[in-house]
Each structure stands twice: as structure tokens, then as C-alpha cells.
C-alpha positions as CSV (number, residue, x, y, z in Angstrom):
1,M,117.6,75.2,130.2
2,V,113.9,76.1,129.9
3,K,112.9,78.8,132.4
4,V,110.1,78.1,134.7
5,K,107.8,80.3,136.8
6,E,105.0,80.1,139.2
7,A,101.4,80.6,138.1
8,Y,98.0,80.1,139.5
9,I,95.7,77.6,137.6
10,C,92.0,77.2,138.2
11,N,91.0,73.6,139.2
12,A,87.6,74.0,137.6
13,C,88.3,75.4,134.1
14,G,92.1,75.4,133.8
15,A,92.4,79.1,133.3
16,Q,95.8,80.5,134.2
17,S,96.5,83.7,136.2
18,A,99.7,85.5,137.1
19,Q,98.6,86.2,140.6
20,W,96.3,84.6,143.1
21,K,92.7,85.8,143.2
22,G,89.8,84.7,145.4
23,Q,87.6,84.2,142.3
24,C,88.6,82.8,139.0
25,P,88.4,85.5,136.3
26,A,87.3,83.0,133.7
27,C,84.6,80.8,135.3
28,K,83.9,82.9,138.4
29,E,84.4,79.9,140.7
30,W,85.5,80.8,144.2
31,N,88.8,79.6,145.8
32,S,89.7,77.4,142.8
33,L,93.1,78.9,142.0
34,G,96.1,76.8,143.0
35,V,99.8,77.5,142.6
36,A,101.6,75.5,139.9
37,T,105.0,75.6,138.1
38,V,104.8,76.2,134.4
39,K,107.2,76.9,131.6
40,A,107.9,80.6,131.0
41,N,106.6,81.2,127.5
42,P,108.8,83.5,125.5
43,K,107.3,86.5,123.8
44,S,105.0,85.5,121.0
45,N,106.4,86.1,117.5
46,K,103.1,85.9,115.6
47,S,103.8,87.3,112.1
48,T,101.4,89.7,110.7
49,P,99.7,89.0,107.3
50,L,102.0,89.4,104.3
51,S,100.0,92.2,102.9
52,K,100.9,94.4,105.9
53,N,104.6,93.5,105.9
54,I,105.5,94.1,102.3
55,P,107.2,97.5,101.6
56,I,105.2,100.1,99.7
57,I,106.1,103.3,97.9
58,L,106.6,106.0,100.6
59,Q,104.6,108.7,98.7
60,D,101.6,106.3,98.5
61,V,101.2,106.1,102.3
62,N,97.8,107.4,103.3
63,T,98.1,110.2,105.9
64,E,94.6,111.8,105.5
65,N,93.4,110.7,108.9
66,H,96.8,111.0,110.6
67,H,96.6,114.5,112.1
68,A,98.1,115.8,115.3
69,F,95.8,117.2,118.0
70,G,96.4,119.8,120.7
71,S,97.7,119.0,124.1
72,G,95.5,121.7,125.7
73,L,98.4,124.1,126.1
74,D,99.4,126.4,123.3
75,A,102.9,126.8,124.6
76,L,103.4,123.1,124.9
77,D,102.1,122.5,121.3
78,R,104.6,125.1,120.1
79,I,107.7,123.5,121.7
80,L,106.5,120.0,120.7
81,G,106.2,121.2,117.1
82,K,102.8,119.7,116.3
83,G,101.1,118.9,119.6
84,F,100.4,115.2,120.2
85,V,101.1,113.2,117.0
86,P,99.1,109.9,116.7
87,G,101.5,107.0,117.3
88,A,104.2,109.1,118.8
89,A,105.9,108.2,122.1
90,I,106.9,110.9,124.6
91,L,109.1,110.3,127.7
92,V,108.7,112.7,130.6
93,G,111.4,112.7,133.4
94,G,111.9,114.6,136.6
95,E,112.6,114.4,140.3
96,P,110.0,113.0,142.7
97,G,107.4,115.6,143.7
98,I,108.4,118.1,140.9
99,G,104.9,118.0,139.4
100,K,105.0,115.4,136.6
101,S,101.8,113.7,137.5
102,T,100.0,117.0,138.1
103,L,100.9,118.4,134.7
104,L,100.0,115.2,132.9
105,L,96.7,114.9,134.6
106,Q,96.0,118.5,133.6
107,L,96.8,117.7,130.0
108,A,94.7,114.5,130.1
109,G,91.7,116.5,131.3
110,A,92.2,119.2,128.7
111,V,92.5,116.7,125.9
112,A,89.5,114.7,127.1
113,S,87.2,117.6,127.6
114,G,88.3,119.6,124.5
115,K,89.2,122.6,126.7
116,H,92.0,124.7,125.4
117,I,94.0,126.1,128.3
118,K,96.2,129.1,127.8
119,G,97.7,130.4,131.0
120,S,94.7,131.0,133.2
121,K,92.3,131.7,130.3
122,V,90.1,128.8,129.1
123,S,88.4,128.6,125.7
124,Y,86.6,125.6,124.2
125,E,87.2,123.4,121.2
126,N,84.7,121.2,119.5
127,K,87.1,118.2,119.2
128,K,87.2,115.8,122.2
129,H,89.5,112.8,122.6
130,L,89.4,109.6,124.6
131,V,92.2,109.6,127.2
132,L,93.5,106.8,129.4
133,Y,95.5,107.7,132.5
134,A,97.2,104.5,133.8
135,S,99.1,104.6,137.1
136,G,101.1,102.0,138.9
137,E,101.9,104.4,141.8
138,E,98.4,105.6,142.8
139,S,95.0,104.0,143.4
140,L,91.9,105.1,141.6
141,H,90.7,107.0,144.7
142,Q,93.9,109.0,144.8
143,I,93.8,109.8,141.1
144,K,90.1,111.0,141.4
145,T,90.9,113.1,144.4
146,R,93.7,114.9,142.6
147,G,91.5,115.2,139.5
148,E,88.8,116.9,141.5
149,R,91.3,119.3,142.9
150,L,92.6,120.2,139.4
151,G,89.1,120.3,138.0
152,V,89.8,117.9,135.1
153,L,87.2,115.1,135.6
154,H,85.4,114.2,132.4
155,E,83.5,111.3,130.8
156,N,86.2,110.9,128.2
157,L,89.0,110.6,130.8
158,L,89.5,107.0,131.8
159,A,91.7,105.8,134.7
160,L,93.3,102.5,135.4
161,A,95.5,101.4,138.4
162,T,97.6,98.5,137.3
163,T,101.2,97.2,137.2
164,R,100.7,94.8,134.2
165,V,101.6,96.1,130.8
166,Q,99.4,93.5,129.2
167,D,96.3,95.2,130.7
168,L,97.3,98.4,129.0
169,I,98.0,96.7,125.6
170,E,94.6,95.0,125.8
171,I,92.8,98.3,126.3
172,V,94.8,100.0,123.5
173,E,93.9,97.3,121.0
174,K,90.3,97.1,122.1
175,D,89.2,100.7,122.9
176,T,92.0,102.5,121.1
177,P,92.3,105.7,123.2
178,D,93.7,108.8,121.5
179,L,96.1,109.4,124.3
180,L,97.7,107.0,126.8
181,I,99.6,108.3,129.8
182,V,101.6,105.8,131.8
183,D,102.8,106.9,135.3
184,S,105.3,105.4,135.5
185,I,107.2,102.9,133.2
186,Q,109.3,101.7,136.2
187,T,106.2,100.4,137.9
188,L,105.1,98.1,135.1
189,G,105.9,94.5,134.7
190,S,105.6,92.2,131.7
191,D,104.6,88.5,131.7
192,F,107.3,87.9,129.0
193,A,110.2,89.3,131.0
194,D,111.9,88.1,134.2
195,G,112.6,90.0,137.3
196,L,110.8,92.6,139.3
197,P,109.3,95.8,137.8
198,G,111.9,98.5,137.4
199,N,114.8,96.4,136.4
200,V,116.5,96.8,133.0
201,G,114.8,93.8,131.4
202,Q,111.3,94.7,132.5
203,V,111.7,98.4,131.5
204,K,112.9,97.3,128.0
205,A,110.1,94.8,127.6
206,C,107.3,97.1,128.8
207,A,108.4,100.1,126.8
208,T,108.9,98.1,123.6
209,E,105.5,96.4,123.9
210,L,103.7,99.7,124.7
211,V,105.4,101.7,121.9
212,D,104.7,98.9,119.4
213,A,101.0,98.6,120.3
214,C,100.5,102.4,120.3
215,K,102.1,102.9,116.9
216,K,100.0,100.2,115.4
217,N,96.8,101.7,116.8
218,D,97.7,105.4,116.3
219,C,97.6,106.1,120.0
220,T,99.8,108.8,121.4
221,L,101.9,107.4,124.3
222,V,103.3,109.5,127.2
223,L,105.6,107.6,129.6
224,V,106.8,108.9,132.9
225,G,110.3,107.9,133.8
226,H,112.1,108.1,137.1
227,V,115.5,109.8,137.4
228,T,118.7,109.0,139.3
229,K,120.4,111.0,142.0
230,E,122.4,112.9,139.3
231,G,119.1,113.9,137.6
232,D,119.5,111.6,134.6
233,L,116.7,109.4,133.3
234,A,116.9,106.0,135.1
235,G,116.9,102.7,133.2
236,P,118.5,101.7,129.9
237,R,119.6,104.2,127.3
238,L,117.4,102.3,124.9
239,L,114.4,104.0,126.5
240,E,115.5,107.4,125.2
241,H,116.2,106.0,121.7
242,L,112.9,104.2,121.6
243,V,110.7,107.3,122.0
244,D,110.2,110.3,119.7
245,T,110.4,113.0,122.3
246,V,112.2,113.3,125.6
247,I,111.0,116.0,128.1
248,S,112.5,116.9,131.4
249,L,110.7,118.8,134.2
250,E,113.2,120.6,136.3
251,G,113.2,122.9,139.3
252,D,113.5,123.1,143.0
253,R,110.5,121.7,145.0
254,R,110.9,124.6,147.4
255,Q,110.4,127.1,144.6
256,V,107.1,128.0,142.8
257,F,108.5,127.7,139.3
258,R,109.2,124.6,137.1
259,I,111.1,124.5,133.8
260,L,110.0,122.0,131.2
261,R,112.8,121.3,128.8
262,V,112.7,119.4,125.5
263,L,115.9,117.3,125.1
264,K,114.9,115.3,122.0
265,N,112.2,115.9,119.5
266,R,111.6,114.3,116.1
267,F,108.7,116.6,115.3
268,G,110.0,120.0,116.3
269,P,113.0,122.0,117.7
270,N,115.3,120.7,120.5
271,Q,116.4,122.6,123.6
272,E,113.1,124.5,123.8
273,L,111.7,125.2,127.3
274,L,108.6,126.4,129.1
275,V,108.4,128.0,132.5
276,F,105.5,127.0,134.8
277,Q,104.6,128.2,138.2
278,M,102.9,126.0,140.8
279,R,99.4,127.2,141.9
280,Q,96.7,125.6,144.0
281,H,94.9,124.3,140.9
282,G,98.0,122.9,139.2
283,L,100.8,124.3,137.0
284,E,100.2,127.5,135.0
285,V,102.4,128.6,132.1
286,V,104.4,131.8,132.5
287,E,103.6,133.6,129.2
288,D,106.6,136.0,129.4
289,P,109.3,134.6,131.6
290,S,111.9,137.3,130.6
291,T,111.8,139.0,134.0
292,F,110.2,136.3,136.0
293,F,113.4,135.3,137.8
294,L,114.3,138.9,138.8
295,G,111.6,139.1,141.5
296,A,111.5,142.2,143.7
297,R,115.0,143.4,142.9
298,D,116.5,146.5,144.5
299,P,119.1,147.9,142.0
300,S,120.3,150.5,144.6
301,L,122.2,147.8,146.5
302,S,125.8,146.8,145.7
303,G,126.8,143.4,144.6
304,T,124.0,142.7,142.1
305,A,124.1,142.6,138.3
306,V,121.6,141.5,135.6
307,V,122.7,139.1,133.0
308,M,120.8,138.4,129.7
309,A,121.0,134.6,129.9
310,V,120.0,132.3,127.1
311,D,118.6,128.9,127.8
312,G,117.4,126.9,124.8
313,Q,115.8,129.5,122.5
314,R,114.7,131.8,125.3
315,T,116.3,134.8,126.9
316,F,115.9,135.6,130.6
317,A,116.9,138.6,132.6
318,V,118.5,137.0,135.7
319,E,120.1,138.6,138.7
320,I,123.6,137.6,139.8
321,Q,124.3,138.4,143.4
322,A,127.7,138.6,145.1
323,L,128.8,139.3,148.7
324,V,132.4,140.2,149.6
325,S,133.1,140.4,153.3
326,K,136.0,140.3,155.7
327,T,137.0,136.8,156.7
328,Y,138.0,135.5,160.1
329,L,139.1,132.1,158.8
330,A,142.6,130.9,157.9
331,I,141.4,129.9,154.5
332,P,138.8,132.3,152.9
333,R,135.5,130.8,151.9
334,R,134.3,130.7,148.3
335,T,130.7,129.6,147.8
336,G,128.6,129.6,144.6
337,L,124.9,128.6,144.1
338,G,123.1,128.1,140.9
339,F,126.3,127.7,138.7
340,D,129.5,125.8,138.7
341,V,131.6,127.0,141.7
342,N,134.8,126.3,139.7
343,R,133.8,129.2,137.4
344,L,133.9,131.5,140.5
345,H,137.4,130.3,141.5
346,L,138.6,130.9,137.9
347,L,137.2,134.4,137.6
348,L,138.6,135.4,141.0
349,A,142.0,134.3,140.0
350,V,141.7,136.4,136.8
351,L,140.7,139.5,138.8
352,E,143.5,139.1,141.2
353,K,146.0,138.7,138.4
354,R,144.8,141.4,135.9
355,L,143.4,144.0,138.4
356,R,146.0,143.4,141.1
357,L,143.3,142.9,143.7
358,N,143.8,141.0,147.0
359,F,141.0,138.6,147.8
360,G,143.1,136.7,150.4
361,Q,141.4,138.4,153.3
362,V,137.8,138.2,152.3
363,D,135.1,135.6,151.9
364,I,133.2,135.7,148.6
365,Y,129.7,134.3,148.1
366,A,127.8,134.3,144.8
367,K,124.5,133.0,143.6
368,V,122.0,133.1,140.8
369,G,118.8,134.9,142.0
370,G,115.4,133.3,141.7
371,G,116.6,129.7,142.3
372,M,117.6,129.2,138.6
373,R,120.6,127.3,137.5
374,L,122.8,128.6,134.7
375,Q,125.6,126.8,132.9
376,E,126.3,129.1,130.0
377,P,129.5,131.1,129.7
378,G,127.7,134.4,129.1
379,L,127.2,134.9,132.9
380,D,131.0,135.5,133.4
381,L,130.9,139.3,132.9
382,A,127.9,139.7,135.1
383,L,129.5,137.6,137.8
384,V,132.7,139.7,137.6
385,A,130.7,143.0,137.8
386,A,128.7,141.8,140.8
387,V,131.9,140.7,142.7
388,L,133.6,144.1,141.9
389,S,130.5,146.0,143.0
390,S,130.4,144.3,146.3
391,F,134.2,144.6,146.8
392,Y,134.1,148.4,146.3
393,D,130.6,148.6,147.8
394,I,129.4,150.7,144.8
395,P,126.0,149.9,143.2
396,L,126.0,149.3,139.4
397,P,123.9,151.4,137.1
398,E,120.2,150.8,137.8
399,R,119.2,149.5,134.3
400,A,122.6,148.0,133.3
401,S,122.8,144.5,131.8
402,F,125.8,142.3,131.2
403,W,126.9,139.3,129.2
404,G,130.2,137.9,127.9
405,E,132.8,135.2,128.5
406,V,135.9,136.0,130.5
407,D,139.0,134.0,129.5
408,L,142.1,133.4,131.6
409,N,143.9,136.4,130.2
410,G,141.1,138.8,131.4
411,Q,139.7,139.3,127.9
412,V,135.9,139.4,127.4
413,R,134.9,137.3,124.4
414,P,131.6,137.2,122.5
415,V,129.1,134.5,123.3
416,A,126.4,132.8,121.2
417,A,123.0,134.4,120.5
418,H,124.3,138.0,120.9
419,D,121.5,139.5,118.7
420,I,118.8,137.7,120.7
421,R,120.2,139.0,124.0
422,F,120.6,142.6,122.7
423,K,117.1,142.7,121.3
424,Q,115.6,141.4,124.6
425,A,117.7,143.9,126.6
426,K,116.4,146.8,124.4
427,R,112.8,145.5,124.7
428,L,113.0,145.4,128.5
429,G,114.6,148.9,128.6
430,Y,118.0,148.0,129.9
431,K,120.7,150.7,129.3
432,P,123.7,150.8,129.4
433,I,124.5,147.4,127.9
434,F,127.9,145.9,128.7
435,C,129.0,143.2,126.3
436,P,132.0,142.4,124.0
437,D,130.4,143.8,120.8
438,D,130.2,147.5,119.9
439,E,128.5,147.3,116.6
440,S,125.1,148.2,118.1
441,G,126.4,151.3,120.0
442,N,126.5,149.6,123.4
443,E,129.2,149.8,126.0
444,C,132.0,147.7,124.5
445,I,134.0,145.7,127.1
446,K,137.1,144.0,125.8
447,T,138.9,143.2,129.1
448,V,138.1,143.2,132.8
449,V,140.3,146.3,133.0
450,D,137.8,148.1,130.8
451,L,134.9,146.9,132.9
452,Q,136.6,148.2,136.1
453,S,137.4,151.5,134.5
454,K,134.0,152.2,133.1
455,L,132.1,151.1,136.2
456,F,134.2,152.3,139.1
457,R,136.5,154.9,137.4
458,R,139.6,153.1,138.6
459,T,142.6,151.9,136.6
């Protein structure tokens, strides 16, 4: 059966509109649009000229004018590989209120004005680009107010508030901006797809049409995507396959830091990340985040240990905190924040078995300092050291650092990126270093028994 839909047709000139308007957009006649039922036209399949569709020799493709341009942030250009590549599609995801729109409006202003932002320092480039910031969530007044606060307004920065993807495609084909930012893809609707904006069909249609138009016109496309309750990108999986780069902006809205993580990248390395901190005038890059998550740490207290954690290609010195206290409950409490709590249960069972400790009469709480979340196995040794330090109420060495995986037999196994961790620990002045490798002259820890003996002089 042929699908039908409602449309508004002008009684004077016959022009068709998807929604009612007081004035006909074609003939400018007032109150002439009336509702009518029309057949839903499928997406046009106009074929391009044969000369553009025939295959050519790959090495003969002209790439002289196909050069990437900077995003306005040195650090972002580095993790993207080449900055903004003409015709590339980038998908940015993150929780509501995490700072996606703020960061993208900052980048839009930097690209439009030719300003090169590096941390809090600003230098100027000669090259300016035309940027279109399209939003289906905010009005133009809201976008301008936020742009004034961020100080990014410029004559090359255009703004459009719309929920029709055809409006964007028309501008891309007519004005050909260098950068198009769409906030967000779930708010757009296509005339060639059924359903409300945000459903699977609409997201597929809008994303496909935008990517196709931007690639034909060498326009860099940045799409903002919503996330689910679990933190995954909402919508069809096709959306991630369709784009060239997938970026996730993570963090706790109650913390000042944000982590921008690259999950997929056709033009550079994967699993790279940047650390931002939220300021009054937007997000600023943390140039050296190695000790950013330590904060005002007091090493003279028991129950704290520093782990050299690796996330992506970066090494961070992160504090692991533990508290062991007497319980008044029938079942002792075990709580872990910032890591998988099952890891805590496993390590406590290993300590009870191999060190003959009794944790049945104590509550044990553990967390990752600074609000960061760690999933890597290298934090096992630091977590064990922090728990033992609190259990015996003995502080660990002031500049000690730990990393290593603890297995079910109590052995400490090597973890990936050992050389990177060791170099970072040496650069930051940490000594002694406790890890399961003694080739560099550090404290070799092979079992949890060795750790207990070297730290607390107990066997």
C-alpha cells in the first residue's frame, strides 16, 4: 500500500509545506495554507552523471585542495590525528549536561575566527573557516547567550535552529561551510522517513543524508549523539559505523574535570584521551594530567596508595583510598567506588586465604580518589596495599607507587605498559616502586606475602 501523510498546500500558488505557517513561503500570501493528504514520496534516487560515477585509478585522485584544518585545540588535533578532515564525520556522545555543547561551540568559535587555543593561551592563525552551528535543542537567543559567555562570536560563525535535516542539506549544498556541527542528531527529522525525530528510522535517514551531503561538498560534519542510561550511544549501531570518528565525553557533572575519549578513529590512533577542566569561560585542556587526580593528598595518613594507572595511551598517578573499621553489623559491609566492587571482594578473599587475615569483623570501604573510574587490572596491587595499610593503621612510604595484577593464588603478575608506567613514576619522583618486575632495580613484588613483608615487616 502507498503510504500517505498530511501536508499543507497553498490555495494561491500550490506550494507544499511540511508544517502550517501563517504566510506561504513561496508566494508570501497570508492564511493560504490548508491541510491535505498526499502520498509520501520515497527518497529521490536521482543518479549522478556517468562521468562522476565511473571508477578511476586511485593514484590519479586529486587531493591538492583536500587538506585538514585545525580544530583550535592542539591537543585535540593530536588525538584526532589530522585535526578536522574535509568530508569526515565525527560523532560526539556523552551524558546530558556533561559539556558537549559548550566544547563544540568553543571549537566552532576557534575555527571560525582563526584563533588557536592552547590551554589558556591564545595565538592567532591567518586561516579562517566558515562554520555552521545547527541546534534542534536550543533557540538562536540561547546559542548567542552561551556564545557571548564563551567569547566565541564571530562573523564566520553561523547559527541555525531547526529540526529539519533538509534545511541543513540545502545550506551545505548552497553555502558549503567548512565545518557543520549538529546538536543533536536525535532532534532532526527527515521528510523521507516516517515517525517522530529520534526513532531508529529517522536517525538512520538523517545521518545518512547528512554524511552523504557533507562528503560530496568536503564539509566536516560533527554530530552530537544522546546516550542511554548505561552510557552507550543511543540509536542504531549503524550510526557508529557510518562516521569516521567516535568521541565520548565522560565525567561526573559534580566534578570539575571531563575526559574526552576517542573510541574509533580512521585518521589517527584509537583509545586516546584528553582531560579537561570546567571553568567559567568553558572547558580548558589540562596539559599535564599525570598528577591532576591526586589533588591535595596527605601521604602521612594510612589507607592510601598511589597507582600508576594507564588509560588509553596516558599514564596517571591516581590515589587509591581504603578504610577498614570495626563493624556492628551481622554481615560486614563492602563498598567500592570508582572501580568494579567485585574486584574488591576477590582481593579480600585472596588476602584472607594467603595472609590468614580475618576480615569477618570489619567493614571495608575503598574508592578511587579524584572521582576517576578505573577498569584496568594494574590497580590490584595498590588496592591491596591500601587495604593492608588501613588494616594495620600504618602509612605507606611517602613517595611509593604500585601497579600489578593479583591473581587468585596471591601472585602478582605483570600488566601491560610496564615501561610507560615506570618512566612516568621516575619522572614524577616516586620511589620506592612496587611492581612485579625487577629488571629496573625497583622493589620486586611476586606475591601478596612479599608485599606484606616489605611494607609492614610481618610474615
